[in-house]
Each structure stands twice: as structure tokens, then as C-alpha cells.
N, C-alpha and C positions, 0 to 999 in steps of 0.2 A: 504494500500500500504506500501511498503518497500522503506524508503527514507533515503537517506545519504546527510548531509551537508558536503561539502569539504571545509575545512578552511587552508589557507596558515599558520596561528597562531590562537590560541584561548586564547589571551590575554584579558586585560581588555580594553574594547571599545566598541563603538557604533555597530559595525557589530557582535561583538560576544553576546551583549545583545540583539539585534533583533533576532539572531540565537537561543538563549536560549529560548525567548519568542515564537518564531514560533515553535520551537521543542516541547514544552510544549503543545501548542495550537494543533497541529497536533496529538500528543500522545492521548490529550483529545477525539479527533475525531477517534481514533481507528487506525491510523497509526503506524507503527513500525519506530521508528527514532533513526539513528546513527550520530555522529559527529566524521569525519575524519581529523584531523590536522596534518601538515607535521611535525611540532615540538611539543615537550610535551607541554600540556595545563597548563595554570595558575590555581593552586589549588583553588584560590578565585572563578574563574568562573565555575570550575567542581562543586563546592559546591553548587552554585546557580541553576545548572541544577535539571530538573525533574529527578526523580530517575530512570524512566522508559528508558531515554535516555543513550545510551552507548556511550563511548568516545574511540576511536582508534588513535593511533599514527604510523606516518610512520618514516622514517630514515632520516629526517631533510629535509629543503627545498631546494631540488635540483632534477634535472631529472636523475633518474638511473633505471637500469634494477630491483634492489632489491626494489625500490617504486612502479614501475609498478607491479611487482609480489604481492607485499604485498596488494596493492589496489585491484588487481583483485581478490585476495583469499577473501578479506572482501565483495566485490561485490557478488561474487559467493554464499559464506557461507550465506549471509543475503537475498539472493534471491532478489537483488535489483530491483526495478522498475524505480526510478528517483533518479538522482544525482542533488543536487543543488550547482552549484560551486559560492561560495559567492566572489570570487574574479574574477570580469569580465574584469581585465586589464592584470596582469602578465601572459605571455604565457605558463610560466612552469607548473602552475597547470592544465591548459587545455590540454598541450601536454601529461603530465602523465596520465591524464584521458582518453584522446583519445586513447591511447594505451592499457590502462587497460580495457575499455568497449568493445574493438573489437570483434565483433561477438557475443556479450551478448545480444543485442537488448534493452540495457538500454537508456532511454531517459535522456538528459542533458539539465540542465537550467543554464545559467550564469548569475549572478546579478552583476551589477556596482553600488556601493554605493556612487558615488560622480557625480559630474558634468562631463560628458564624454569630455567635451572640454577642461579640463585644469586637473592638478594634482600637487601634492606638489613639485615635481622635478621641472616642468615647473615654477611654481610660486616662488620657490627660485632663478632660474636664472634670472626671471623678476625682483625681488628685487635687485639682483646685478646689473643688467642693469640701474636701476633707479638711483643708487648710484654712478655709475662708471662715470667720467668725462674723463678719458683718451681716446682718439679716438681708440688707437690699442687694448686696453682692451675691448672696448665697441664692436668692430668687432668681436674679439675672442669670446666674450660670445654670440653675436648673432649667431656664426656659432654652438656653443654648444646647443644653443636653438633650432636651426633648426634640428640638429642632435637628440636631445632627443624627439623633437615633431615627427619626422619621425619613430623612434623606437617605441615609446609608440602607434603611429597610427597603425603600422604594428602589433604590439601586440595585440590590441584591435580587429583588423580586424580577426586576427587569432583565437581569442577566439570566435568572433562572428560566423565565418565560421564552427568552430569545435563544437557548441552546437545547440541544436534543437530549443532552445528559448533563447533570450536574453533580460534581464529584466532591464530597468530603473526607476528611482523612481520618475519621473515627465513627463508629456507630452511635458512640455517647453525643455526637454533634446534631445527630437528627432532630431531637427534641427542641435542642436551641435553636435550630434552623427553623423549625416550624413556629416557634415562638417569636423569633426575632423578625420573620417575614409576615407573619400572619397567615402563612398559607397552610391549609389543612390536608389538601391533596399534594404529595410530593412524590409521585411515581416516577418522576425523572431523575430522583436522587440516587446516587451509588456511593458506596464506601470502598475507597482504595487508599491504603497507607502509603507514606513515604518509604522508599527502600534505603538500605545501607548504602551510602555512596563513597564510603571509603574502601579501597580495595584492601582484603585482607589475605590476598593471594601469598603463599609462602611464610604465613604467620603461624605459629604454634605456640599456645599458651605455656608459659614457664613461670610459675608463681614466684620463684626465686629470683626473677630477674625484675620483679615490681619494686619501684623505689617507694618510699615514704613521701609521696606527692600527692596534693590535691591539684585538679585541674578545673579550670574554666575555659570552655571554647565557644566563641560565638562573637556577635557584635555588642561592642561595649557602649551601651546605653543604659540610662537610668529611668526610662519610661517603661519599655516592655521587659527588656532583660534583667532589670534591677541589678546591675553587677555591683553597685554599692552595697548591697545586702551580703555579697560574697566577701567583700572587705571587712564589713562589720562582724561577720561570723569568724573570719580568719584572725580578726583582732584578739577574740575571746581564747583562741587555741595556741597561737605562736608560743607565747611563754611556756604553756604547759607541755608543748610538744616541739622543743628545738631542733629535734632532729627531723622535723618534717618541713616541707615547704609548699607554697602555693604558686602556681604557674597559670599565667593568663594568656591565653591564645586568642588573638583577634584584635580587631580594631573598631573604633567608631567614635562618634561626636562627642563622647563623655571620656574618653581615656584621660586627656589631660587633668580632668578634675579629679579622677579617681587615683592617678599618680601622686597628686597634690594630698589627696586624703592619705595615702600610704605614707607619705614622708610626715605628715603631721601627727599620725598615730605612732611614729617611729618604728614602724614594721620593716624587719629586715630581710625576712625570707620570703619575699614577693618579687616575681619577675613578670614583666610585660613583654611577650614575645612577638607582639604585631600579627599580622596575617600570615599563617605559615599553613603548609599541608600538615594536618594534625595527626597523621599516621604515628610519627615517631614518639609523639607525646601520648598517644593512646598505648603503644606498646610498653611504656615504661611507668605511666601513672598507675596510683592504685584506686582513687576515687575521683569522681567528676562531680562538682557542686554546681546545680542550676536553681536559681532563686527566683524566675521569671515571674512577673505579675499576670500574664497570659501567654498562651502559646496555641499552635495548632498542633501539630505532630512534631516535635522537636528532633532534627535530624541526630543531634548529639548522642540521644539516648541510646537507641539501637546500634549506633556507630561505636560509641564507647564500650557498650556490653559485649560487642563482638570480639574486643580485645582484652577482655576481662577487667575493664574497669567499672567500678562500682557506682552507678548513679545514685546521688543523693540530691532529692529534688524538693521543691515546694509544690503541694498539691493544689494549686491555684487554677488548674484547668482539667477538665474531665479526662483527656486522652491519656493523661499520666498514669492513670489507673488501668489503661489498656496495656501499658508496657511494664511498670513496675509494681512489684508485690513487696509491700514493706517486710523488711527482714527475711525475705526469701532471696530475692534477685537485686534488691536495692534498698535504698532508705527513701521514706515518703513523711515530710513534715506536713501535717494535714493544714489546709487553708483555715485561716482565722479571720473572721470580719475585722477584729481589731487590729489586724496587720501581721506583717511578717516578725517572728519571733527569734532573733539570731541566737538568743541563749539556749533555746530549746533544740535549734538545729546543731548548735556547737556540742550540746550533751550527746545528741544522736551520733554525730561523727567521732566524739571521743570514744565511744565503745568500739568502733571500728578500728580506730588508731591504736588502741591498747591491745587489740587481739589480731595476730596474724592468722590465727585458725579461722576465725570469723570471716576476716577477709578472703582467704581462699575458699571457704565454701559459698560465700555470696558471690564471688568473682565466678566461680565455675557454674552457679546457677544462670547468672547473667549470659554467659556465652551461650548456653543452651536456648535462652529466650530469645536471643538476636537471630536465631536461625528462621524465626517466623517472618523477618524484615529482609531476607535475603534477596537479592536482586531478581533472581530467577522466579522467586516465588511471587514477587510483585508484578513481575511482567506477566505472568500467567493470567493475574486478575485483570491486566489491561487488555490481553488478548481476549479473554471471556467477555469483557465489556464490549469490545469491537464486535465479536462474532454473535454474541447472544442477544445483547442489549441494543446494539445499532444496526443489527440485522446485516452484518457484513459477512457474506460467504466465505468459505475456505480458499476458494480460487483467488479471490481478492485479497485475502490476508497474505497469500503467497506472491502477490504480484510485484 
């Protein structure tokens, strides 16, 4: 089949990594894959793409006749069978795509990569509301919150109605999708999780090679990822466990502020590594700490587990319970409406840090769990979606 991934942007991020991984996997199975981005792609991400995958760029992130015409020309020239719209919330890509595919018989799949009951803008207003004491300001921000929720809900409904299938990353998101959009009938909804995107070829788990190291991997921001909580938690542990260290892999808008926080707290065993291939860190680290305020299906969880790194996570989103079982293959600090409790997370971590036997037991269970998210397993889910849900026959799948 000829498949196009439609991207709002193709920068350094989880959606892009998933897209690149699936593009390579689909290409390996004989499909012709292209990526179309509204804006010029990041050269680093293009360099990571399989050479068989072509990248096209539109005229910027906007709805225009030029973008519709360009996208339609691409669809026709590549004899496209399916478009996978990787942005299942903004209506603009869906509107552009709807106009471009008109009369062509092309199937459209939208994918939403976060919890459909919330998003970054809503969470930002929620954070302001929590900190605001002025009654008038509080009322104004409640109005803003209600308006944003109505707009994003309408946008999600539009994308859903404009697509042949709408994919979410967890069964636990179905209820949230219904509630947020107000849709009772969701027969177009499908569930496909993200695959492990870090290649574990030639890796063999050896517990003796694991260091006393806690890891964070991801975008450094204090809105969604809340990496400041990682620092707050580590600050309660460093003096108690001087032979352990915290390593932060990634980059983002709040890195400078967090580096300042580390200096002010006089923490010594913390290193910021920047954007790196995380494999070598997964191979050596013992624990991964993730304290996000919300997520969809975080790639780092099955990835780190496939290397025997124990996930310690804040249970602020339902999908985490699909992946992690507290005390069996990882640790979960339950969500608290009063806010994240660094002291409680530090105590849960200290149990692991004190016991190598416990770390080995949980690490081995984590590896077993990660097999559910192997790339081949997730590909089979996509193929089933194409064949059964999209009514694509076997000959077309092999085209």
C-alpha cells in the first residue's frame, strides 16, 4: 500500500519518533511510505528516517488553497491508499486533508497521542487557577477554561467525523473521549498503543551491569512533564544515597531553570545530558522516574522496561495502569488532587535503592511486560486495522 503520515511539524519529539519507527516498519513490509509536514522538518529527525521514506513539506501550518492543492497533488502522484493524520486534535490538518482527499477514495486515520480528556492548554489554565486567590481573576480564568474546553472539544469532534477511523492509545481513554467530545456513538474509535522505538537488538539483560542511577528521559518542561518534580524528589534522596546519581536525558524550554534549581539546592550528583539516543542510558540505569501531570502513552515506559530499567511513575493518567503494576514491574505513586508528593515518591524509591534483590525481581518482570509493546506486535494491530476495519483486501496490503 501507499501510506502517507501527515504531520503538523516534524521536530524532535515522541510523535515524530513513533512516526519514524512505524515508517521504517511499514517499509520493511513492502509498503511505500511518505511523510508530509506542514512546516520544514528538523534535519536531525530526517537523518534518523529510513532512506526509503520520502519527506514532503507544505506551505506552513495554515489552511490555504495552496496547501490543499499541494497535498492533493502529493496524494495523486503517489497513488495514496491511506493517510494517517498524526494530529488527532487540531482541526486545521483535518480540514486541509478533507478538502485534499475529496473524490479520491483515500482512507483517513486520525491518531490522538495524548489523553483525550485534557491537553496542555487546559492544564496551563488549571495551574493558574490553583495559584490564583483573587475571586475576580479566578472567575475570569474559569470562563477562559470553559471556552478552551468547548473549542478543543469541537475540534476533536470535527477530526473524528472527518476521519474513517480515530485511534487512541489506550482502552482507558475511550470513556474520556466520549465525555470530552460529547459523542455517545464512537464506532470509528480504535485502540493501538505505541511501540517500543529504541532498538534492543543484541541486548542481553545482565543485572550486574546496572549502575546505581536514576534516569529521566524526555522533553524538559514544567507544564506537562513536570521535570521540576524529578529534581524535588532527588533532593530528598541524594544525601541518603551518595553512591547513586540522577541523569537527565533530553532538552526543552525549562532546562536552564532546572539547572539553576539544581545549583540552588547544591545537588552534586545530577547531570544534564541533552538530546541523546537513550539506549546506552537504558542499558546502564536501574530506575526511570517520570512525574508528568498528564500523558498519552509515554514511549519511555515500555522502552526503559525492555532494558530492565524499573519505571517509577506518577499515576496522573489512566494509561500508566495499562503498562505498570505497582510493586510487580514498576512503581506507581497514586494521583493526588492535592498535588504531587515528592516525599512519598522518595520513600517508594528508597525501598528499591536499598535492595538489589528487589530491583532485580522487578526489572525482570518489566522486561517480560515490555514484550507486549514490541514493534512486530504493534504492526500486526495496524495491519488488522487496515484489513478488517478499513476494508482493505490482502492484495492491496501487499501492493
